[in-house]
Backbone as CSV, one residue per row, in Angstrom:
resi,resn,N_x,N_y,N_z,CA_x,CA_y,CA_z,C_x,C_y,C_z
1,MET,107.616,152.483,120.719,106.930,152.839,121.957,106.094,154.112,121.798
2,ILE,106.480,155.000,120.869,105.667,156.192,120.620,104.271,155.781,120.154
3,ASP,104.189,154.749,119.333,102.882,154.250,118.893,102.049,153.804,120.090
4,ALA,102.696,153.133,121.053,101.969,152.665,122.244,101.418,153.845,123.038
5,ILE,102.173,154.932,123.111,101.702,156.123,123.831,100.417,156.643,123.197
6,TYR,100.396,156.697,121.881,99.228,157.229,121.181,98.069,156.235,121.120
7,ASN,98.378,154.943,121.213,97.334,153.927,121.070,96.778,153.424,122.396
8,ARG,97.456,153.711,123.506,96.985,153.218,124.803,95.605,153.793,125.136
9,LYS,94.729,152.939,125.652,93.396,153.354,126.076,93.085,152.670,127.407
10,SER,92.179,153.247,128.154,91.717,152.606,129.384,90.609,151.620,129.028
11,ILE,90.872,150.343,129.286,89.951,149.269,128.911,89.130,148.837,130.131
12,ARG,87.834,148.737,129.934,86.947,148.351,131.038,86.092,147.136,130.697
13,HIS,86.496,146.419,129.654,85.811,145.181,129.285,86.866,144.181,128.853
14,PHE,86.916,143.050,129.553,87.920,142.033,129.253,87.248,140.703,128.946
15,ILE,87.883,139.924,128.075,87.376,138.588,127.756,88.174,137.543,128.544
16,LYS,87.642,136.327,128.581,88.293,135.249,129.321,89.425,134.658,128.485
17,LYS,90.562,135.281,128.579,91.745,134.813,127.868,92.960,135.211,128.691
18,ASN,93.729,134.234,129.119,94.879,134.504,129.976,96.033,135.129,129.203
19,ILE,96.850,135.859,129.919,98.033,136.481,129.333,99.199,135.493,129.429
20,PRO,99.877,135.208,128.323,101.021,134.285,128.370,102.073,134.747,129.377
21,ALA,102.709,133.797,130.046,103.677,134.108,131.098,104.828,134.971,130.593
22,ASP,105.299,134.701,129.369,106.430,135.474,128.860,106.030,136.915,128.558
23,VAL,104.792,137.118,128.116,104.305,138.474,127.850,104.140,139.232,129.171
24,LEU,103.610,138.557,130.165,103.457,139.185,131.469,104.817,139.589,132.040
25,GLU,105.810,138.735,131.847,107.153,139.063,132.324,107.711,140.278,131.590
26,ASP,107.435,140.381,130.292,107.869,141.553,129.522,107.240,142.830,130.088
27,ILE,105.967,142.749,130.444,105.253,143.912,130.985,105.858,144.332,132.326
28,LEU,106.110,143.353,133.186,106.701,143.651,134.493,108.124,144.189,134.351
29,THR,108.863,143.638,133.394,110.232,144.123,133.159,110.221,145.570,132.700
30,ALA,109.254,145.922,131.874,109.119,147.323,131.464,108.884,148.207,132.680
31,GLY,108.134,147.691,133.647,107.882,148.458,134.864,109.153,148.797,135.614
32,ILE,110.035,147.828,135.779,111.242,148.089,136.572,112.299,148.866,135.797
33,LYS,112.054,149.132,134.519,112.960,149.972,133.733,112.626,151.458,133.889
34,ALA,111.614,151.774,134.670,111.199,153.169,134.842,112.251,153.963,135.611
35,PRO,112.278,155.277,135.403,113.174,156.112,136.213,112.636,156.209,137.639
36,SER,113.538,156.417,138.592,113.108,156.612,139.976,114.036,157.586,140.678
37,GLU,113.505,158.291,141.645,114.277,159.276,142.400,115.494,158.616,143.048
38,LYS,116.687,159.113,142.699,117.952,158.581,143.220,118.083,157.066,143.012
39,ASN,117.418,156.579,141.982,117.455,155.162,141.608,117.115,154.239,142.785
40,GLN,116.184,154.676,143.612,115.813,153.853,144.763,114.857,152.719,144.397
41,GLN,114.225,152.816,143.230,113.347,151.750,142.755,112.393,151.279,143.860
42,PRO,111.528,152.184,144.338,110.693,151.868,145.498,109.522,150.935,145.206
43,TRP,109.330,150.589,143.954,108.160,149.792,143.579,108.276,148.339,144.027
44,ARG,107.126,147.808,144.379,106.957,146.365,144.590,105.653,145.989,143.895
45,PHE,105.619,144.838,143.256,104.433,144.422,142.508,103.909,143.083,143.025
46,VAL,102.619,142.971,143.105,101.969,141.703,143.430,101.038,141.374,142.268
47,VAL,101.259,140.232,141.640,100.460,139.794,140.494,99.412,138.797,140.984
48,VAL,98.156,139.090,140.688,97.055,138.234,141.124,96.343,137.695,139.880
49,GLN,96.228,136.365,139.796,95.596,135.726,138.644,94.707,134.571,139.102
50,GLY,93.943,134.060,138.164,93.142,132.874,138.426,92.115,133.070,139.532
51,ALA,91.854,131.991,140.261,90.834,132.014,141.310,91.186,132.984,142.426
52,GLU,92.470,133.312,142.556,92.893,134.219,143.625,92.316,135.624,143.445
53,ARG,91.855,135.937,142.240,91.248,137.254,142.006,90.011,137.458,142.887
54,LYS,89.364,136.352,143.259,88.172,136.469,144.105,88.506,137.101,145.451
55,SER,89.710,136.867,145.934,90.131,137.463,147.208,90.216,138.974,147.095
56,VAL,90.718,139.445,145.949,90.800,140.892,145.710,89.404,141.506,145.678
57,ILE,88.486,140.839,145.000,87.119,141.358,144.898,86.464,141.399,146.275
58,ARG,86.732,140.381,147.096,86.192,140.402,148.457,86.729,141.602,149.233
59,CYS,88.029,141.883,149.078,88.626,143.047,149.741,87.957,144.338,149.282
60,MET,87.779,144.479,147.977,87.165,145.687,147.438,85.743,145.867,147.959
61,LYS,84.974,144.801,147.945,83.583,144.889,148.395,83.496,145.214,149.884
62,GLU,84.409,144.646,150.670,84.409,144.943,152.099,84.787,146.406,152.348
63,GLY,85.784,146.890,151.601,86.179,148.291,151.739,85.058,149.235,151.351
64,ILE,84.366,148.933,150.266,83.244,149.766,149.830,82.126,149.733,150.871
65,ARG,81.882,148.553,151.430,80.844,148.439,152.472,81.175,149.342,153.661
66,LYS,82.441,149.348,154.078,82.849,150.172,155.213,82.696,151.657,154.890
67,ASN,83.027,152.047,153.665,82.878,153.452,153.281,81.406,153.857,153.298
68,ARG,80.552,152.975,152.835,79.118,153.262,152.878,78.620,153.407,154.316
69,ALA,79.241,152.654,155.220,78.837,152.691,156.626,79.491,153.833,157.393
70,GLY,80.299,154.631,156.671,80.942,155.769,157.313,82.231,155.441,158.023
71,GLU,82.835,154.288,157.704,84.031,153.847,158.418,85.299,153.900,157.562
72,GLY,85.175,154.119,156.277,86.327,154.039,155.380,87.004,155.370,155.140
73,ILE,88.101,155.311,154.404,88.890,156.508,154.088,88.059,157.542,153.335
74,PHE,87.193,157.069,152.431,86.404,157.977,151.603,84.956,158.085,152.069
75,SER,84.710,157.792,153.326,83.329,157.823,153.823,82.713,159.219,153.742
76,LYS,83.569,160.255,153.702,83.055,161.627,153.590,82.764,162.018,152.140
77,TYR,83.040,161.103,151.223,82.842,161.387,149.800,82.001,160.280,149.161
78,PRO,80.759,160.140,149.592,79.908,159.057,149.073,79.669,159.151,147.578
79,GLN,79.870,160.335,146.990,79.628,160.500,145.553,80.614,159.684,144.719
80,PHE,81.748,159.254,145.324,82.741,158.486,144.584,82.508,156.976,144.672
81,ILE,81.610,156.552,145.538,81.395,155.120,145.744,80.896,154.402,144.486
82,PRO,79.940,154.958,143.730,79.505,154.258,142.508,80.647,153.968,141.538
83,SER,81.606,154.883,141.446,82.754,154.655,140.573,83.591,153.479,141.079
84,ALA,83.751,153.379,142.393,84.513,152.268,142.967,83.796,150.939,142.738
85,VAL,82.477,150.959,142.813,81.688,149.749,142.553,81.895,149.298,141.104
86,TYR,81.841,150.259,140.183,82.034,149.947,138.764,83.442,149.409,138.515
87,THR,84.434,150.042,139.126,85.812,149.583,138.959,85.980,148.162,139.477
88,THR,85.318,147.848,140.572,85.390,146.494,141.127,84.864,145.466,140.124
89,ARG,83.804,145.810,139.413,83.269,144.913,138.391,84.270,144.714,137.258
90,VAL,84.988,145.778,136.920,86.018,145.667,135.876,87.148,144.762,136.360
91,LEU,87.602,144.964,137.593,88.674,144.133,138.140,88.265,142.657,138.175
92,GLU,86.999,142.421,138.404,86.494,141.056,138.464,86.604,140.364,137.106
93,GLN,86.504,141.136,136.023,86.608,140.590,134.668,88.045,140.286,134.267
94,ALA,88.961,141.151,134.686,90.338,141.089,134.189,91.028,139.796,134.624
95,PRO,91.679,139.102,133.694,92.361,137.849,134.056,93.627,138.049,134.871
96,CYS,94.156,139.276,134.864,95.403,139.533,135.585,95.355,140.921,136.220
97,LEU,95.744,140.978,137.486,95.785,142.241,138.212,97.187,142.431,138.775
98,ILE,97.758,143.600,138.538,99.063,143.929,139.110,98.855,145.055,140.123
99,PHE,99.210,144.782,141.360,99.126,145.802,142.407,100.513,146.382,142.630
100,ALA,100.590,147.707,142.610,101.861,148.398,142.808,101.890,149.004,144.207
101,LEU,102.993,148.787,144.901,103.163,149.336,146.242,104.420,150.190,146.296
102,ASN,104.413,151.147,147.198,105.588,151.964,147.483,106.266,151.361,148.700
103,ALA,107.384,150.675,148.476,108.079,149.986,149.559,108.658,150.955,150.582
104,LEU,108.791,152.221,150.216,109.370,153.217,151.118,108.300,154.145,151.694
105,GLY,107.035,153.777,151.501,105.946,154.644,151.945,105.688,154.581,153.440
106,TYR,104.862,155.510,153.895,104.490,155.588,155.305,103.051,155.113,155.488
107,ASP,102.790,154.478,156.612,101.425,154.086,156.931,100.541,155.325,156.989
108,LEU,99.280,155.162,156.600,98.372,156.311,156.558,98.210,156.982,157.920
109,ALA,98.370,156.210,158.991,98.199,156.775,160.331,99.416,157.579,160.785
110,TYR,100.523,157.450,160.078,101.753,158.144,160.471,101.690,159.610,160.055
111,GLU,102.001,160.502,160.988,101.986,161.940,160.686,103.345,162.361,160.145
112,LYS,103.387,162.640,158.868,104.637,162.971,158.190,104.987,164.448,158.368
113,ASP,106.294,164.738,158.485,106.711,166.129,158.413,106.861,166.509,156.940
114,THR,107.200,167.741,156.669,107.244,168.221,155.282,108.238,167.438,154.439
115,ALA,109.420,167.194,154.993,110.443,166.472,154.228,109.987,165.049,153.916
116,GLU,109.361,164.399,154.887,108.882,163.042,154.668,107.767,163.007,153.635
117,ALA,106.896,164.006,153.677,105.802,164.073,152.703,106.348,164.267,151.290
118,LEU,107.363,165.113,151.149,107.961,165.344,149.834,108.695,164.099,149.345
119,LYS,109.376,163.421,150.258,110.073,162.185,149.898,109.071,161.148,149.414
120,GLU,107.969,161.000,150.124,106.969,160.023,149.721,106.358,160.391,148.372
121,SER,106.145,161.687,148.153,105.609,162.130,146.866,106.549,161.735,145.727
122,SER,107.848,161.892,145.945,108.828,161.517,144.917,108.786,160.017,144.651
123,ASP,108.656,159.227,145.709,108.616,157.779,145.542,107.355,157.331,144.807
124,ILE,106.234,157.975,145.128,104.981,157.630,144.436,105.084,157.983,142.958
125,GLN,105.745,159.103,142.648,105.952,159.448,141.244,106.762,158.361,140.537
126,SER,107.733,157.801,141.235,108.543,156.729,140.654,107.690,155.495,140.376
127,VAL,106.835,155.140,141.340,105.941,154.001,141.152,105.000,154.262,139.976
128,ALA,104.520,155.505,139.867,103.621,155.863,138.770,104.329,155.715,137.416
129,ALA,105.618,156.063,137.377,106.372,155.891,136.126,106.432,154.415,135.739
130,ALA,106.589,153.547,136.730,106.600,152.108,136.464,105.239,151.643,135.962
131,MET,104.174,152.179,136.545,102.827,151.834,136.096,102.621,152.236,134.640
132,GLN,103.074,153.438,134.292,102.934,153.911,132.916,103.702,153.001,131.955
133,ASN,104.921,152.632,132.334,105.702,151.730,131.486,104.963,150.420,131.234
134,MET,104.358,149.879,132.292,103.654,148.603,132.145,102.418,148.746,131.266
135,ALA,101.700,149.845,131.426,100.524,150.069,130.586,100.918,150.184,129.118
136,LEU,102.035,150.854,128.851,102.502,151.001,127.467,103.003,149.669,126.909
137,ALA,103.704,148.906,127.735,104.181,147.593,127.289,103.006,146.665,126.994
138,ALA,101.952,146.775,127.797,100.755,145.976,127.546,100.163,146.340,126.185
139,THR,100.039,147.631,125.926,99.515,148.099,124.633,100.366,147.563,123.487
140,ASP,101.677,147.603,123.675,102.607,147.133,122.648,102.405,145.645,122.347
141,ASN,101.885,144.914,123.340,101.646,143.474,123.185,100.197,143.141,122.863
142,GLY,99.403,144.163,122.505,98.013,143.926,122.138,97.113,143.612,123.320
143,ILE,97.514,144.053,124.508,96.762,143.776,125.728,96.203,145.079,126.288
144,GLY,94.947,145.036,126.698,94.309,146.208,127.274,94.662,146.355,128.742
145,SER,94.547,147.577,129.234,94.851,147.819,130.643,93.953,148.913,131.206
146,LEU,93.778,148.851,132.506,93.092,149.910,133.237,93.903,150.223,134.476
147,TRP,94.402,151.430,134.541,95.148,151.919,135.699,94.127,152.542,136.645
148,THR,94.043,152.050,137.875,93.058,152.580,138.803,93.632,152.818,140.190
149,CYS,93.152,153.873,140.815,93.480,154.166,142.217,92.266,153.959,143.112
150,ASP,91.204,153.380,142.568,90.030,153.081,143.387,90.335,152.050,144.462
151,ILE,91.516,151.458,144.418,91.899,150.514,145.466,91.955,151.190,146.832
152,TYR,92.036,152.527,146.845,92.070,153.231,148.135,90.784,153.016,148.929
153,PHE,89.716,152.629,148.256,88.477,152.333,148.969,88.634,151.092,149.849
154,ALA,89.591,150.254,149.510,89.857,149.052,150.309,91.331,149.015,150.703
155,TYR,91.865,150.156,151.040,93.294,150.309,151.303,93.797,149.305,152.337
156,HIS,93.180,149.297,153.509,93.643,148.438,154.598,93.397,146.965,154.292
157,GLU,92.242,146.671,153.700,91.925,145.294,153.366,92.925,144.722,152.355
158,LEU,93.227,145.522,151.328,94.169,145.061,150.301,95.596,144.992,150.836
159,LYS,95.952,145.940,151.674,97.300,145.918,152.244,97.521,144.631,153.035
160,ASP,96.541,144.251,153.837,96.642,143.011,154.611,96.686,141.797,153.683
161,TYR,95.852,141.817,152.654,95.791,140.671,151.738,97.083,140.514,150.940
162,LEU,97.612,141.623,150.409,98.784,141.544,149.543,99.994,141.013,150.306
163,GLY,100.128,141.398,151.571,101.166,140.833,152.416,102.584,141.166,152.011
164,VAL,102.779,142.291,151.345,104.111,142.717,150.904,104.433,144.045,151.576
165,GLU,105.679,144.209,151.977,106.078,145.445,152.637,105.853,146.637,151.698
166,GLY,105.193,147.650,152.209,104.943,148.845,151.421,103.494,149.268,151.476
167,GLU,103.240,150.436,150.909,101.905,151.013,150.906,101.308,150.913,149.503
168,PRO,100.086,150.381,149.369,99.452,150.272,148.050,99.306,151.643,147.384
169,VAL,99.624,151.685,146.108,99.542,152.930,145.341,98.460,152.850,144.267
170,ALA,98.428,151.747,143.521,97.474,151.632,142.419,97.419,150.184,141.946
171,ALA,96.484,149.918,141.051,96.390,148.592,140.434,96.293,148.754,138.930
172,LEU,96.807,147.758,138.221,96.723,147.728,136.765,96.010,146.441,136.374
173,ALA,94.805,146.593,135.846,94.060,145.437,135.336,94.521,145.178,133.904
174,LEU,94.791,143.924,133.604,95.301,143.553,132.281,94.455,142.455,131.658
175,GLY,94.277,142.548,130.354,93.560,141.497,129.654,93.269,141.870,128.216
176,TYR,92.764,140.901,127.489,92.366,141.125,126.101,90.920,141.607,126.065
177,THR,90.591,142.360,125.054,89.226,142.852,124.897,88.734,142.585,123.480
178,ASP,87.425,142.491,123.339,86.845,142.324,122.008,85.972,143.518,121.636
179,LYS,86.155,144.609,122.366,85.389,145.816,122.088,86.302,146.932,121.605
180,GLU,85.805,147.700,120.661,86.545,148.855,120.177,86.285,150.022,121.136
181,VAL,87.337,150.566,121.674,87.208,151.653,122.647,87.745,152.932,122.032
182,PRO,86.940,153.993,121.992,87.420,155.247,121.412,88.423,155.933,122.337
183,HIS,89.246,156.753,121.748,90.176,157.547,122.551,89.402,158.617,123.303
184,THR,89.775,158.844,124.554,89.157,159.941,125.307,89.822,161.256,124.891
185,PRO,89.063,162.334,124.878,89.631,163.608,124.426,90.713,164.125,125.364
186,ARG,91.644,164.855,124.829,92.711,165.477,125.593,92.651,166.990,125.418
187,LYS,93.001,167.696,126.467,93.050,169.154,126.380,94.156,169.560,125.408
188,PRO,93.969,170.640,124.669,95.018,171.087,123.747,96.237,171.592,124.517
189,LEU,97.388,171.541,123.885,98.615,172.019,124.515,98.477,173.450,125.020
190,SER,97.724,174.259,124.284,97.583,175.660,124.667,96.925,175.826,126.036
191,ASP,96.184,174.798,126.484,95.522,174.867,127.795,96.416,174.401,128.934
192,VAL,97.450,173.644,128.619,98.216,173.012,129.699,99.709,173.334,129.705
193,VAL,100.189,174.033,128.687,101.624,174.317,128.596,101.860,175.827,128.679
194,THR,102.823,176.207,129.519,103.248,177.601,129.621,104.738,177.666,129.261
195,TYR,105.080,178.506,128.338,106.468,178.672,127.940,107.075,179.903,128.621
196,LYS,108.310,179.771,129.055,109.066,180.884,129.620,110.356,181.002,128.833
197,GLY,110.605,182.158,128.251,111.840,182.349,127.504,111.771,181.777,126.103
198,THR,112.820,182.023,125.331,112.919,181.519,123.958,114.296,180.888,123.773
199,PRO,114.421,179.943,122.821,115.724,179.306,122.576,116.782,180.337,122.218
200,GLU,117.976,180.161,122.701,119.071,181.094,122.395,119.867,180.613,121.188
């Protein structure tokens, strides 16, 4: 799995080749092996494949349209819309999409107190750990992945479409690629790590 950590890349070009059912099950199983706060396992997954992917694309396009019209969650940030449009094109290519939801999350309209906000943050971290596991398992199986949160542009549309209890957190596009993708640069440890104390 250490090799998968170093070899994982964000893939934005997929070919028309389906993922075998047993491999997909391995990827999902890796997801539920993730750690979670108090072992609550708040994740729920919806797998979208085949012609049903068109429904997801319709949701994304409708959400982007609303944001452009000033009605969406990100309507105050039009500079992010081109990225969401590009991501939608990537999702359209991918033969398999996994949507991750936080089953213990709060509706966006609900005003959370501090404790509730912290609880939700912990649950989202748990869902994110499951997403990371699935991305690594995909890499281990020679499958490319793209982890995206651009689904927030169509938050309400996708929530209604997915029809599963919980709040959408992210999507993982999965598929094979025929393009060589370079690794993106990472900041050196010296920029991101602070040490306190020394070993005794």
